[in-house]
N, C-alpha and C positions, 0 to 999 in steps of 0.2 A: 640113473643107475637103479636097477631093481634087484636087490640081493635076495638070496634064499636062506641065508643062515647068518649067525653071528660071525662066523669066520669070513664070510663075504664082506660084511660091514667093516670088520677089523682091517682086512686087506685094503679096502678102498680108503679107509681113514689114514692108514699109513702112507698111501700114495699121496693123498691130499696134504698130509702133514709135510712130507718131504718136498712137495712142490708149492707149499704155502697157498693152497687152494681152499677156500671156505667149503664147508659141508652143511647142507640144510636138510634136515629130516622132514618127510611129508607123509601124512596118513591119508585120510580120505579127502582132504581139502575143504572140510566143512567149517574150519576155524573162521572167526570173525574179526581177528586183529592182524591178519597178514603174517602170521607166524611162519608159514611155509613159503613165503615169497623170497627169492634169493636177491635181496636188495643190493648186495655187494658182489653179485655173481657167484661162481662156484658150482659145485655138484649138488643137484637135488636128489636126495635118497628116498625113493618110494618103497613102501613096505607092502605093496600089493601082493607079493608072493609069501610073505611071512604072516600067515593067518591061522596057524595051527594052535590047538589046545594041547599042550604037552601032557598035562595032568589035571584031572578033576578029582580031587580028594574030598569026597563028601563027608567022610568021618571027621576030618580036620577043618572042614569049612574053608577049603583053599582051592584055588585054580592057578595053574601055571600056564601062561599063554604068550603068544608072540604079539608084537605091537600092531600088526595089521589086522588083527581080529576085530570084526565089527562088534560094537558094544552089545547090541541086542542078541547077537548070536551066542554070547556067553550065557546069558540068562536062559535062552532056549535050550542050550545043552545041559544046564543045571536043573531045569524044571522037573525032569523025572525024579530027581532026588528031593524035591520040595524046596529047592534053593533058588536064589537069583543074585545077580550083581546089582547092588542098589543104585549107584550113580546112573541117572537116566536123563541125560540132556535131551532136548527136543529133537536133536538130530541123531538119536540113538540107533535108528534104523540104518544109518550110513556111517556115523563117526566111529573111529577106531580107538582101541585101548591105548595105543601109543600116543595119540593125540589127546586123549583124556588125561593121561599122566602128564604130558607136556604142559597142558593148560590148567591142570587141577580143576577139571570140569565138575559141575554140580548137577542141577536139574531141580524139578519141583520138590523132590523128597529130601532135599538138603536140610530142611528145617529139623527133621527128626533124626536123620542118619549121617549128616555131614557130607563133605565133598570127597573127591577122589582120594585125596591123601589119607583120609580115614579108612580107606579100604585097600591100601597097598602096604604089604609088609616086606616085600623084597623086590629087587631089580637086578637084572643083568644089564650092564652098560658097556659101551665102547667109548673111550675118551678120544679126543681129537688127534692124539698121536698113534691111535690104533690099539692101545692097551684095552683088553677086555677084562672086566672084573665084576664081582657081585657085591651088592649092598643088601644087608638084611637077609631075610629068609622067610620061613613059614611062621616063626614066632611073632607074637604081637609086639614084644619088647626085646630090644637087643642092647648090649652094653655099649658104652661110648656115645659119641655124637650121633644124632639122628640124621645120617646122610641120606637115607631114603626120603625123609621129610624135606631135606634141602633140594633134592633132585626133582621131586614132584612139584610141578608148577614152574620149573626153571625154563620152560619154553625152548628146549633144545640148546640153550646157551652153555650148558655144562658138559654135554655129550649126548650120545644117542642111546635110547632104550632099545634093547633087542629081546628082552623077556621080562615079564612082570608076574610076580606072585600076588594074587588078589584074594581078598576076603569075600567069601560067599555068605549070604544071609538067609536064614529060613524064611520062607514065605509065610505071612501071617495067616491065621485061621480065618479071619474075617476082614473084609475091606468094605467100608461104606463111603459113598461119595455124595456130597450135597452141593447144590448150587444156590447161592443166596444173592438176591438182587437188591440193589440200593438205588436211591434217587441220585446220590452224589458219591464221588470218590472219597470225600471227607467222612461220610457215614460208614463206608466200607472200611476205611482206614481205622476208624474208631473201633469197629468190630474186631479187627485183627488184634489191636492192642488189648482189647478187653478179654479176648479168648486166652491170650498168653498170660495176662495178669491174673486170670482165674486159675492158673496152674495147669492149664491144658496145653499139651504139645501135640497137635495133629501131625500126621505124616506129611501133609502138604497144605499150604494155603496160597492159592494163586489169585491174582487180581487182574481184571481187564476193564478198561474204561469204555465209554460208549463208542468211540471211533473204532476201537479194536473189535468190539462186539459186532458192529456192523460188517466189518470185513470177514470175520470168522463165520458169521451166519450165511453170508453170501456164498462162501466157499465150501463150508462143511455141513451146514444145516444141523448144528448140534443141539438146537433147541434153546439157545440163549435168548432172553427177552430183549427185543430191540428197543424198547422204551426205557430200559434201565440206564442210569448214569454210570453204573459200575456193577460188576458181579464178582463174587468170591467163589472159587472152586475149592472145596475142602475135602481132604481124604482123612478118614479115621481108620486105623489098623490096630489089630490086636487079637486076643482070644475072643471067641464068640460071645461068652458071657461078659457083658460090660460095654461092648462097642455101641450098642443101641443107646444105652444110657448116656454115654459120652457124646454121641451125636446129638441127642436131645438137649444136652447142656449147651452145646455149641449153637444149636438152632435158637434156643432161648436167648442167648447172648446176642446173636445177630439181630433178632427181632427187637431187643431192647435198644440196640444201636441204630435202629431205624430201617431194618430190612423190610422191603415191601412184599417180598415173597421168598420162601425157602422151599426148594424141591429136592427130595432125596431120590437118587437113582434106584429104580425098583428091580433092576436086573443087571447082569454083567454086561449085556449088550448096550443098555442105556448108559452105564458107567463108562464104557469104552468110547461111546459117542461123545460124551461130555469132555473126556480127556483128549479125544481126537481134535476137538475144537481148539483146546489150549495148545496141543503139540503142533498143530498146523497153523498157528496164528501168524508166525513170521511170513510164511509162504502166502498167506491170505492177503497180505498187504498189497500184492499186485492188483487186487481189485480196486484199490484206492489211488494208487500212483505208480508210475513206471519204475521208480527207484525208492529205496529207503535206506537209512543209515541207523543202525541199532547201537545204542549205548549200553553200558554195563556197570553203572555205579552202584555202590552199596551205602545205605544209610541206616541209622537207628530206626526201628519200627515206629517209635513215637514221633518221628519227624516226617512221616509220610504226608500228612495234609499240607504242611507248609512247603515241602519240596515239590510235590505234585503241582501245587499252585505256582511255584516259581518256574517249573518246566513249561506250564501252560503260558506263562507270561513271556518266556524266552521265545516260544514258538510264535506267539502273536507279534512280538517285536520284530522278528526276522521274516514275518509273513510266511510261516511254514506250519503245516499241520503236524501234530505229534500224537501218535497213538501209544498208549501205555499197556504193556503186557508184562507181568513180572511176578517174581517170587515174593509175595507180600510178607510171608511168615518170617523170612530172614532179612527183609529189607533190601533184596537184590533187584534193583530197578533195571528195566529194559525199555527206555523210551525209544520209539521208532519214529525217526524224523522222515516224513514223506516228502519227496521232491521229484523233479524231472531234470535229469542231467543235460537234456537237450536245451534247456532254457539257460541262456547266458547269465553267469553270475550266481545262479542258484546253488551250485555246489559249494562255492566259497561261503555263502550264508549258512549252509548246512554244517560245514566244518566249524565255523565260529559258534553256532548254536550248540554243537556237540561239546566243545571245550567249555562253554559257559555252564552247561548242565553238569559236567564233571566238577567244575569249581563249586557249584551249589552243593553237590554231594560232599565234597571235602569240607566246606564251611559248616555243614550240618553234622560233622563228626564222622563222616564215612570214608570210603576208599575209592580208588580209581577203577577197580574191577572186582567182580565176584567170581567169575568163571570163564570169561572169554579171553583173559590174558591181556598183556600190554602190547606185545608184538611191535610192529612198526606203526601202529595206529595211535597209541597213547604214550609212546616213549617221550614225546616232546612235552607231555603234561606231567611227567614224573616229579618234576620240581614243585608241582602244586602240593604234593603230599610229603616228599622226602627232602631232607637237607643235603647239602653237599657231603657232609660226613656220612650220612646214611647211604648215599649212593656209592661213596668210596668203599664203605664196608662191604657192600654187595659186590662191587667190582673185584675186591680182593678175594672174596669167596670164588667168584667166577674164574679168576686167574689161577687159583689153586687147582681147579679141574682142567682149565683150558688156557695155559700160559700164552699161547700164540694168538688167541682170539679168533680161531678158525671155526668154532662151533656156533653156527647160526648168527653171524655178526649182523649188526644193525638193528637188533631187536632189544626190547626192554629198556636199555639205557639211552638217554638223550644223545643224539648225534648233532653237534652244533650246526653244521651246514644245512642239514635237512630241517632242523627246527627253525632256523632263520627263514628258510624258504616257506615253511608252513605258516609261520606267523605273518609273513608278508603276503600270504594269500596266493603264492605262485606254485606251491607244491601240489601235484596232481595225484599223488598216491595216498593210500591209507584210508580213504573214505569210501 
């Protein structure tokens, strides 16, 4: 079903409700946790026609858009007003606002600006019974419960978003980008902690290990040093007066932590090339292996050295290569487990390694996901982080919006039969 309006969505939802048919919203299909897969059948609702910007209110720093609008297209439309939409997932050239809202997407600049929920003030939604209603509006704060906050990141399990009111942010006067090379990921991790401990909050701090650097350089030719054990990509934003001094402080901290080289982009073109390498890192993994499985755990920054060491050991034990490309500033890890699905038994080893990595993140005081969502991929691991009472409280919230369980069923919450299959190694989905 490809609706053109909220009325179309409501009409379809009423039909599905009357006939007890699940309804599964789908944006651009760039999600990494299977959120748009109809695991229990039903109607898949594509928003390919709902791509309009209803309002761009530059004076109020707000935009009202439909869920099928591509993330980057909003920033392009806001650019003449000196504004942009901050959440910038690596898939921002393709991913849609509806998907960003569903997964509470982040991106490299989460460190300074927060994830999608920090940039949404209002939603128009359609519940699974066909009721259309609005939550929030243009104001930053509303009275009563934060229902917008509850809905963002709910992965389609509470209902369908048909319109979003978003916060636009002024573009900074100056943006400087530096690439710092280190002999090891430990040294790079120490630099990240030292920068934050110094009271400096850059716009972004990204890390790549040697395996990731090799893939990116082969694909993008961004100028990353192939002999480095790890690199940090750092963005500093702000007014023109002061950004140079701030970057000099960061450079000094990196050198004290063991940086072998620090290079500052000398032009907008060079800066864009450095970021093209980072944004294209996942796609570049095809240079190293036919398949990869990306994880999305979050840990405290101070735990980076020991967790990265544990991930390396997990890969070694399962005879799998693991490349690391991640948001080091906020501890959002993206280990990429490289494999070949044509090799018998390798996929099962990959799934086991992925679950072990998540357990390491939880044990380090982290969480199961930072921006990719739970979906059908990690719902069997929810019990690693949440108690039965926690999950019951979440289910009661869900039932308040969707009593019949027709909104994207089979996602987020553990499904006993699927989880037994997964743990037995016979389940073929979700990886």
